[in-house]
N, C-alpha and C positions, 0 to 999 in steps of 0.2 A: 504493500500500500503506500503510496507515494504522498507525502504531505510537505507543504510549503514551509519555508523557514518561518515565514510570519506567524504561521498557527501551527505549532507542533503536537502530535498526538498526546492526549492526556490519558494516563492509564488509572483506573479507579477500582481499588479493591473493595469489593461488597463482602461485608462480614458481619456475623451476630451468631446467636444462639440457635439451637434448632426450635422449629416450630413458632418462628416469630415472622414469617411472610416473606422471608428472603427470596425463595424461587419465584414468588408471586410479582414482586418488585422488579426482579431480575427480567422476567417475561415483558412485563409492562415497560421498562427502560428500553429494551432492545428490539421489541416487538419480532422477536424470534430470528433476528439478524445475529445468530449465535453458531459458534463452533464448538463441539462436543466431543471431548477425548479423556484421556487418562493422565494423570499426573505421572512425571517421570518415576518409574521403579514399583509403583503401586499401583492398587486397582480403585482407587479412590477417582470419581469422576471429575474432569475438570471441563468448566465452563468459561467461554469467553463470548461476550456479545459487544456489539457496537451501536452507538447512539446515530453517530455520523462518521464522516471520515477522521474525525478528530478527537473523538471519544471512545475508549475501549474499557468495558468494565469486565473484571474478573470476579467471576463467582466463587469465593472461598468456602471451603466446607464448612457447615455448620458446627460449631464449638462452644464450650462453655467456659473455657480458660484457655491461656497461652503458657501451658506449664509443660510442653514437648513429653507428654505422655504417649499419646496415641499418634498414629500416623497423620490424622486428619489435623491435629494440633502442630506436629512437626512441619507440614506443608505449608500452613498459614504462617508461621514464624519466618521459613525460609523466605517465603515469596515477598514477604513485607521487608525482609533484611536485603534481599538480594534482586527483587523484582521490579527496581525502577519505579516505585510507586509514588505517583503525585498525590494522591488523595484516598483516604480510607472513608467508605461509607458504611458506617457502623449503625445497622438496623436492630431496634431493640423494641421489646414488649412494653407499651407504654402502661399497661396495667400490672407490670411486675418489674419496676424498674431497679429495685434493690438487687434482684438476682443478676438482671442484665447488664448494670454498669460496673459490675466486677470485671468483665471482659474489657470493657471501655476504659477501664483504669489501667490495663495492662497494654492496651494499644496506643495507650498516649505517650507509651516509654519508646516507640518507634521514632518519634521526633518527625512525623508526618501530618499534615492537615488533617483534621476529622471532621466529617458532618455526621452529626447524631441525628439519626431518623428515627423519629417516634412514630411507630406503627400500631394500629389497634387503638387509637385515641377514642374512638366511640365505644369501645369496650371498658377503657379506663373511665370514661364518663359515666357509663352504666353502673359502674361500681361505686360511683361517687367519689372519683378521684380527680381532682383538679390540679393542674399544672401549670406553673408561671413559666412558660417556655423561655421568656427573655431573661429571667433571672437564673434558670437552670443553664442557659448559654454562658452566662457571665460566671457563673460558680465553677463551671468546668471548663472553661474556655476552649469552647467547641461552638461550631455553628448548629442549630437546634432548627429542625424541619418536620412538623408533625404531619401525618399523613395516615391514610386508611387504604392499604394497598388492595384490600379484596374488592374494594368500591372504585379505585382508581382516584381516590381524592388526595389533593396535595401532591401528587405525582408530578402534575406539570410543572409544578414551582422548582420541585428537585431538578426537573430535566432541564428547565431554564437555567438554574444556577451552574449546571454541568457545561451547557452548550457556551455559555457566556463566560467560562473559565472564571467564573466569580472569586475563587479561593485564591487565586495568584493576582486579583487587583485589589485585594483587600489588605488589611493588616496581618494577614497569614504570613507573608513573605517579610514584610516591613519590621515589625519588632517582634516576632516569634510569639505574640501573645497566644496563638493557637498551637504552638509547638512546645507548650510547657511539658516537661517530663516529671512524672511523679513516680516516686520508689518507696514502696512500702515492705516492711521485714515481714510481715505475717499477714494471712488471709483474714484474721480478726481485724487488725489494723485497718486493712483495706475496707471491710464492711463498716467500720467505725466511722471512717471518712465519708462513705458514701451515705450512711445515716443521717451524719451532720448536713450534708448537701440537701438531701431530700427534705429534711426539716424545714429547711428555709424556703423550698420552693413546691412543694407538695401538701394539698390539704385534703383530708378525707372528710366528706360531707356526710356521709351515712354508712358508717363502719359496720352496723349491725345487719345490713341488707344481705340476705341469703341469694347469692346469684344462681342463673340458670344452670352453671357449671357444678356449683354445689349440689344442686338438686339431682341432677343427673348421676354424678358421681355417687350419691347414696344409693342408687339403683344400679348402675353399671359396674361399679367395683364394690358392691356390697358382699359381704362375707358368704352369705348364700345363694345370691342370685348372679354373681358375676361370671361363673363358669357355665351354667347352663345358657347364659345370654351369649357368651363367648362361642360355644358350640353351635348355637342357633345360627349366629352371624357367619362362622366359617361354612357351615351346611349352605347357607345361602349363597355365598360367594361360589362355593363348589358348583352348587346346582345352577346359578346364573352364567358360571362360565362355561361349564361342561353338559348342561343339559337344557337350559331354557334359552341362552341367547348365543353364546360363543361358539358351541359345538355344532348347534343346529345351522348356524351360517357357514361354519367351516365345512359342514357336511355339503350345503348349497354349493359353495365355492369348489370343493372337490368334485361334485357332480359336474360342475360346469367344465372345470379344466379336465377331468378326465373322460366324461361322457359326449361333451360337445364340442370343446377346443380341441383336444387331441384327435378325435376322428376327423375333424374338418381338415386339421393339418395333415393328416395321413391321406385324406383324399386329394388335397391340393398336391402332395408330392408323390402322387401314384404313378407319374410318370418318370421318377427318378430312380436310381439304383435303389436296391432293397437294403442294403448297409446304411446308406444316407438316409433314407427314410426311417429306418429303425434308431439310428442314433439320435435323430431330432424327435421323435416321437416318444420311443422307448426310453432313451438315456435323458436327453435335456428336459423335455417337458414332463416325463415321469419323476425325474430326480428334484428338479427345481419346484415342480409344481405340489410335491411332498412337503416342501417348506412354505410356499406362499398360502396354503390351505391353514396354517397355523395361524394367520393372522388374525382372524376375528377372535379366536381365543386369546391371543396374546392383548388384542385391544379391549376385549370384555374383562380380562383379569385385572390389569392396570386400571380400568376405568374403576373398578371396586377399591382398588388398593388405594388410588388417588383419592377418593372420596374418604376412606377412612383416615387417610393421612391428613388430609386438608380439615376434616372434621375434628380433628384432635383425639380420636378413639384409638388410633394404631399405638400411640404413648401407652394407653391403658393395656392394650394386648401385651405388650412388652412387660409392663409391671407384673400382670397376672402369669405370664408364663415363664417368667426368668427363674423363679425357684425350682420349676419342675425340669427344664431342658438345661438348667446350668450344668447338671451332672454330666451331661454330655459334652460340656465344656462350650456352651453356647448361652447367648443371652436370649431373653424372652422374645424378642422380635423375630428371632430365626423360625419360631413357630409358623408363621404364613407360609414363608417359601417351601417348607416341609409338607405342610398340608396340600399346598396348590400343586405340590409335584405327584400326589397321588392322580392327579386329572392327566397332567403331562410334564414331565421334568423340565422341558424347554422353557416354559412360561415361569416355574418353579426357579430356574437359575436366573432368569432374567429379574425376577423379583428379590434377588439378593442385593440388587443394587440399592434398595431402600435401607438396607444395614449400616448403621454409621461405622462401626468398627472392623478393619480390614481382617482381623482374625476371624469375626463373624462370618464374613462374607466368603472367605475360602475355606473354613471349615464346614459351612453349610452347602456350599456347592459341592464339595467332595463327600457329602452324606446324602444330600438328596436323591442320587440316582438309586438308591436302595428303596426308595418310596415306591411302590409297583404302579407304573403308569398305564394308562387305558391301553396303550399299544401291546402291550403283553397279554391281556386280556383275552384275545383271540386264540393265542397259544394254549394258555391255561384251560380254556373252555375246550378246544380241540383234543387236547390229549387227555383232560379228565374224562370227557364225552366218551373217548375211544377205551380207555383202560379203567375208568373208575366210575363206571356208570350209576347212578343212585347216589353217590358221594360228592358230586361235582362242586356243591357249595362249600363242603368242608375242606376240600382241597384248596379252593380257591382263597379262602379266608386265612387257611394256614400259611399259604405263600405271601399274603399281605402282611401277615403277623410276623412272619420269618425276617421280612425286609426290615420291619422296624425294629426288631431285637438286634439284627445285625447292625443297623445304624447305630443303636444306642451304644454297644460294645466298642464298635469302631470309632465311635466320638470319643469313649473314655480312654481309648488307646492313643489316639492323636491328641488328647488334651494332654496327656502325660508325656508324650514324646516330641511331635513336631511341634506343637503351638505351647509346648510347656513353658517357654520364657516369654511368650507373649500374651499372658492372661492378663485380663484389665478388669477394673471396678465397673460394675454396671450403675451408672448415674444418669437418671432420666427426670426431666422436669414435666409433670402434667399441665398441657397448655390448656386454655379455654377452648370449649367447645364452639363451633362456629358452622354456619352451614356454607358447603363449599359453593365457590362461584362456576357456573358452568363453563365460562371461558377457559377458567383455570384448570377443569378437569379435562375439557377438551385438548386442551395445549399438552398436559403432562400425558394423557393417554396416547396421542399421536407421536410425541415424541419417542416414546418408549417401542410403539409399533413400526415407526420408521427405522428406529436403530436396529430391531430385529431383522427387518428386511436388507439391510446393509451388512450387518456382520454375518448373516448366516448365509445369504444367496449366493455370494460370489464363490465360497468355497464349495457349497454343494454343488454348484454348477460344475465345478472341475472334478469333483468326486463321481458324479453321476456319469460322467464320460469314462472316467477310468473303470467304474463297475461295469458300465455298458460293454465296453471292450473285451472285459474279464468273462463276462457270461456269453458272449458271441462268437468268439475267435480262438482259434488254437493256432500252431504254427504252420498250419495247412490252409488256413484264411479262417472264413465265415463257416460257423457249424453249429450243430445243436448245443444245447447246455450241457449233455452228459459227457461231450468230447471236447469241451472248452477248457479255458485256463483255469476257470473256477472250479471245473471238475478236478483237474489235476492238483490244484491246490486243496481242494477237499481232501483227495487222497493223501498228499502230504502231511496234513495235519492231524489227519483221523488217528494217527496212533496215540497222539496226546491224551485223547478221550478214552483209551482202551481201559484206565482204571476207573473210569466213571461209568462204564457200561453201556455207551452209545458211540462205539467207534467207527462206525459206517461212513463212507465218505460223503454220502447223501445228507446226514445229520450234521457233519463238519460243514458242508457247504452250506446248509441252510442257516447254521449259526453265523457263519461268515457274512452271507448276505444280509442277515437280520442287524448287523451294525448300520446299515442304509438307513433301516427302519423295522421295528420289532415285529410288526405286521407280516413284513416280508418273509419271515421263518415260516409260516403256514403255506404262503403262496408258492415258496421256492419247494416246499415239500410236496406240494400237490403237482406241481410239474414234473419233479424228479421222480417220485414213486407213481404218480398217475392214479386213477380210480378213486374210491371213496376213502378217505383218509380214517373214517371210523372203522373201516374193516381191515386195511393195511397196517396201521399202527401196532394193533396187538400182534402182529406177526413180527414186528421189528423191535418192540420194547418188551420188558417184562415189567409188572408194577414197581419195583425197586428201580430199574433203569431210568422209567420214565418219570419218578419222582426226582431223581438225580438229574435229568434233563431238564426239569422245570425250575429246579433250584438254581442250576447254572443259569438259565434265561433270566432269572429274577436278579441275579448278582452280577452276572458278566458285563464286558464293556457296552456302554451305553450307546443310543443311534448316533449316527452321524450329526443330526442336528445338533444334539446336545453337545458332541465334541467340537464342532464347530463354533458354538455360541461360547462354549468355556474357553476356547483358544482365543477367541476376540475379547472375552471379558477379562480372563486372567492370564494369559499366554500360553505359548506353546509347552512350555517346561511342565506347567500344572495339569493342563490337558493329558499331557503324555504319563504323567504320573497317575491320573484319574484312571485312564485306560489300563495301564500295567497292574495297579494294585488291586483293580477290581476284578480282572481277568485271573490274578493269582489268587484271590480270595474265592472267587467263584469255584474254580477248580478245587480247591482244599475243602469247602463245605460240601461241595458234591462227591468229592471223594469220601468224606466221612459218612454222608449219608447212604450211599450205594455201598460201600464195605460194611459199615456199621449194621444197615439194614439186612445185608445177606448173612452176616455173624448172628443176628438175632434169630433170623429164620432159622438157621441152622441149629441153633440152641433150642428153640423152641419148636 
């Protein structure tokens, strides 16, 4: 970006506590003229936006303090020290100034001009809090701008200040009045100073008023009602995403792609060579289409999550679940991605972005593939119907339960090994409840949906072509699947599965193609074995080897969509580790199931 010498680029750092409306303000100021990536070396999302060619805003992670304890705090401190920042936009909750101003006091030590943005002044007024903005500005030596970000009130004044470079035309640079540095020896000393400031410029006109938030919390985090309500909300999200809205729309999109678009393309390419037509229709459209059909599910999921976050309830979920899943090494907020993963691991992984701690994001990403997704269900039902008729429900329920148990113990293992030195205290502030704005919900939802298409689409495109080649060619040219490269590969890897009881190349090839999408396992079996699988599978599997096979399907390498998303979200090293350790774990558990089962049968 080229900027004239007369008017240089201004870099403003937007920072504040979580749940103070920072993202809403960022979207309003930048009008979606943003670039989203990751901070170097970590998985914390980095957002940069532009008001015009002369003003850049960097949205720093939401933090409570600058104590260099978490990656988020380290990132913020490093950027303020080394990022050539001209101005700090410190957004705070006007109804909770005492808590929010602790960070402000630390920001003043960076010797950078500060604009203190008091958001949710309407909430403060409703709570009977009256703030003298001018006096607060004088006492803290910062410029104060009151706003209501959810309604867009006061944002135009803030934008005008930035566009007119007001901070460099006033006494900010002239006498350093707005660059005062405060140093406190302890947290208690800092809060004592803040209380002294607030006592001079903040008045409470109705201290005994019971707020809507307090009334709702008496129900939503009630000792007896909280967990039933949480289960009901989780059930609603699951149903909304996978039964009522998301999945039905995904099915319609799938019907369009596979039953209308692909056949029409097939007709259009009828005059071309068979290999080229197969590449386009079976390889590219089939592969990329398998990702695109997830989009309605992604959008539905993040619409629900964005609503819970913007309303203030998500913080309560974290509070309620923290004690339970902390035993797995996770904080309470990781509960949502894990639950979502029972429907589909891909949106579950995407929703780990809502977790503040990098440790929580990574550990949750490594554990959520054990939550059995809908794609595995057809395999369970086919195998159970063929070998355990009349006991299908028990088999399927046992597999779901096994996934949870495995995730629990793996979580404990990782907590005490890989993430042993990265354990963090769980600190959360319960924000005021508020009704989310439709525009904000739409922006948040589309951002995640757009990111999903960008992150997974290109990789899936490449892998789809590779899988198509392996399934349709051998060294002699184009051929049928049982003579293709994938058949050779199946025969090559099948000895690995001898101790597990299902060592035929057909089963090996089916598992291999299942990496593309778990539903493909059944489809591949149907093509290779031919005929009715309900009749064929009992001749191939014993009950024990069938259970071993199902356990392996439950635990082994996730689908390529999840691998691709994990690679983009957390890097190739972590994606490779996830693939490898799940493969080893699946083999070990299946080995125990098969050989232990046979041993029990011999004894009894």
